[in-house]
N, C-alpha and C positions, 0 to 999 in steps of 0.2 A: 818534578823538580820543586823543591821547597823555596819559599821566598828568601831564605838566607843565602842561597847560592845565586840568586838573580843579581844582575847589575843594578846599581842604585836607581838609575833612570827608568829601568823597567818596573821596579817596585813603585816609583812615583807615578808612572803611567797607569799601573793597576789601581792605585789609590784614586787617580783621576777618573778612571772608568767607573769606579764605585759611586762617584759623585754624579755621574752622567749615565743613568740607566737607559735613557732613550737612545744613546749612542750605541749601546750594546744591542738593542733591538734593531737599529738601523743596519749594523754590520751583519746581523743574522738574516735580515730580510733581503738585503742587497747582494749578499754572497761575496762582498769584497773582503779582502784580507785586512788583518789588523795592522799590517805594516804601513799601509797608506795613512791610517789615522795616527799611528805612532809618529810618523815623519812630520805630519802637520802639527801635532802636539809639540814635537821637539823644536820645530822651526818657529811656530807662532806663539807658543806658550799657552799656559793654562787660562790666562785671563783674556784671550782674544775673543771678540764678539762672535766668531764662527761657532763657538761652543754653546752660546746662549740658548739656542733652540733645543739642545740636548740635555739641558739641566733639568733636574727633577724639582719643578716649582711646587711650592706649598699650595698654590691655588689649584693644582691638578689633583684634586681628590677624587672621590668616587664619581664616575661619570664625567669628569673633566670640568665640573662646576665648582666655583668658589662658594663660600657660605653666603655671600651677598647675592650671588646669582640664584641660589636655592630659595632664599627668602623672597626675592623678587618674583620668581616663578610661582611660589605659593600664594603670594599676594594677588597675582594675576588670576590664578585659579579661583580664589575666593571671590574676586570681583565678578568673574564669569558665572559662578554658581549663584550669585545674588540675582542675576537677571533671568534665571531659568524658571519657567512656570511649570511646576511639577504636574499640575492637572493636564496641561497640554501634552506633556511628555507621556503621561499615562494613557491618554486617549490615542495618541499616535501609536504607542506600543500595542494597545488593544486592537486598533485598526490593522496594523501589520500582522498581528497574530491571526485575525479573521481572514485576511487575504491569503496567508500561507495555508490555513485550513482548507479554504476553498480550492486552492491550487492542488492540494493533496487529494481532495475528493475527486476532482476532474481527472487527475492522473490515474487514480484508482479505478475510475469507470473505464478508461481506455485500456487499462491492463486486464480487467475482467471481461471485457467484450471478447467473445470468442469468434474470431474470424475463421471461416472455414479453411482448414489446412489445404495447401496446394497439393492436388493429387498428381503425382508424376506418372506419366504413362511409360511403360517399359519400352525402351527403344527397340525398334525392329532389328533383328539380327541380319546384317547384310549378306550373310552366307546362307540364308535360308531361301534361295530363289526357287529351288525345285520343289519345295513342299507347298501343298495347298490344303 
């Protein structure tokens, strides 16, 4: 059905939905029908605070962070990196690498150790009583 044949209030509601993409996501996730939201929109109006949580805010960019939040995070990362002693990090990485090598050698020794295979004895046949 084209927009020309729709009732004017339905066209207004569709325009309202385009301004509130989070509401579309909510309807799809919850499985509720559009009728419920249409009725709320018709009764409460477009400017009611109930719709604020569904608005597409400009601050909700990539990852939900604003530009100020990204700058703050970057500043914190820079401050943390200033306190890192790269020599200590390199020594710890070398020590961890040595530990892993040692563990691999020990596991390799256990894998190459040939334990004698279990020799299974053939079970006696219970129906061989008369044979000697």
